[in-house]
C-alpha positions in Angstrom: -13.8 143.3 -27.7 -11.3 144.2 -30.5 -12.2 142.6 -33.8 -9.5 143.6 -36.2 -5.8 142.7 -35.9 -5.0 146.3 -35.6 -7.4 146.8 -32.7 -6.0 143.7 -31.0 -2.5 145.0 -31.4 -3.4 148.3 -29.9 -5.2 146.6 -27.0 -2.2 144.5 -26.2 0.0 147.6 -26.2 -2.4 149.5 -24.0 -2.4 146.6 -21.6 1.4 147.0 -21.1 3.0 144.7 -23.6 5.8 146.0 -25.8 5.4 146.9 -29.5 6.7 143.6 -30.8 4.7 141.5 -28.4 1.5 143.5 -29.2 1.8 143.3 -32.9 2.7 139.6 -33.0 0.2 138.5 -30.4 -2.6 140.0 -32.6 -1.8 137.2 -35.1 -1.1 134.3 -32.6 -4.4 132.4 -33.1 -4.3 132.9 -36.9 -0.8 131.3 -36.9 -1.9 128.4 -34.7 0.1 129.6 -31.6 -0.9 130.3 -28.1 -0.8 134.0 -27.2 1.4 133.4 -24.1 4.0 131.7 -26.3 4.1 134.6 -28.7 4.3 137.1 -25.9 7.3 135.1 -24.5 9.0 134.8 -27.9 8.7 138.5 -28.7 9.5 139.9 -25.3 13.1 140.9 -26.1 12.2 142.7 -29.4 10.6 145.7 -27.8 12.0 149.2 -27.7 14.0 148.7 -30.9 15.5 145.4 -29.8 15.9 145.2 -26.1 16.0 149.0 -25.5 18.7 149.7 -28.2 16.1 151.9 -30.1 17.1 150.3 -33.4 14.5 148.6 -35.6 11.0 149.2 -34.2 9.6 146.2 -32.5 6.4 146.4 -34.5 8.5 146.1 -37.6 10.4 143.1 -36.2 7.0 141.5 -35.4 6.0 142.0 -39.1 9.0 139.9 -40.1 8.2 137.3 -37.4 4.5 137.0 -38.5 5.5 136.8 -42.2 7.8 133.9 -41.4 5.0 132.1 -39.5 2.5 132.7 -42.3 4.8 131.5 -45.1 6.2 128.6 -43.1 9.5 126.9 -43.0 11.6 126.1 -46.1 14.5 123.8 -46.7 17.9 125.5 -46.4 18.6 125.1 -50.1 15.1 126.5 -51.1 16.3 129.8 -52.4 13.0 130.6 -54.1 11.0 130.3 -50.8 13.5 132.4 -49.0 13.3 135.0 -51.7 9.5 135.1 -51.4 9.7 135.6 -47.7 12.3 138.3 -48.0 10.3 140.0 -50.7 7.2 140.0 -48.4 9.2 141.5 -45.6 10.6 144.2 -47.8 7.1 145.0 -49.0 5.9 145.3 -45.4 8.9 147.5 -44.4 8.4 149.8 -47.4 4.7 150.2 -46.5 5.7 151.1 -42.9 8.3 153.6 -44.1 5.8 155.2 -46.5 3.6 155.9 -43.5 6.1 156.8 -40.8 9.3 157.7 -42.6 11.6 155.2 -40.9 11.7 151.9 -39.1 14.2 153.1 -36.5 12.6 153.2 -33.0 14.7 156.1 -31.8 13.9 158.2 -34.8 10.2 157.4 -34.6 10.2 158.6 -31.0 12.3 161.7 -31.7 9.7 162.7 -34.4 7.2 162.9 -31.5 9.6 164.6 -29.2 9.7 161.6 -26.9 12.6 160.7 -24.7 14.2 157.5 -26.2 15.4 155.9 -22.9 17.2 152.6 -23.2 15.5 151.2 -20.1 11.8 150.3 -19.8 9.4 153.0 -18.6 6.5 152.7 -16.3 3.3 152.5 -18.2 1.2 155.5 -17.2 -1.5 157.6 -19.0 1.2 160.1 -19.7 3.5 157.5 -21.3 0.7 156.3 -23.6 -0.3 159.9 -24.5 3.1 161.0 -25.6 4.3 158.0 -27.5 3.4 157.1 -31.1 3.7 153.4 -30.3 0.0 152.5 -30.3 -0.3 154.0 -33.8 2.8 152.1 -34.9 1.5 148.7 -33.8 -1.8 149.5 -35.5 0.0 150.3 -38.7 2.2 147.2 -38.5 -0.9 145.0 -37.9 -2.8 146.7 -40.8 0.2 146.1 -43.1 0.4 142.4 -42.1 -3.3 141.9 -42.7 -3.3 143.8 -46.1 -0.2 142.1 -47.5 -1.3 138.6 -46.3 -4.7 139.1 -47.9 -3.2 140.3 -51.2 -1.1 137.1 -51.8 
C-alpha cells in the first residue's frame, strides 16, 4: 500500500488514471474530498489539457491542490489571491528546475515519445516509454514539500 503522496500519485497513474487525476487524487483525503469526486473534476486536465499537450496535467493538479489547501477567498481579497499565486509560482518553478518545462508535449519529446492528441491504450510499453509516472511523483513531492514549508 503506497504511503507517501508521491507513491499514491504513481499508483493512480499506473492504474490508468491521467496525470492530473493521479496527482490530485493523492491529496483528496487530505483536502477533505472523495477520491471519485477529484478523479471526475480532474478528468479533462490530462495530456496537457484534454490532449492539447500544453501544460502538463500534473502541473495543473498542483495549482488545483494549492487552491484546495489555501481555501477560498473573497473576490476583493487581493492579498490571499497573491499568496495563492505565489505558491503556484513556487511549485511551477520547482517543477521546471527538475524537468526543464511544464509543457506536456515538450516533456514527452525529451523522452522521444509520440505526443498524440488522443488517448492511448495503457500497456506495459506505454508506461515504459513515458516519463509521466516520474512527473506525477515530482508534482506530488513538490506539493507535499511546499505545503509543509508554510
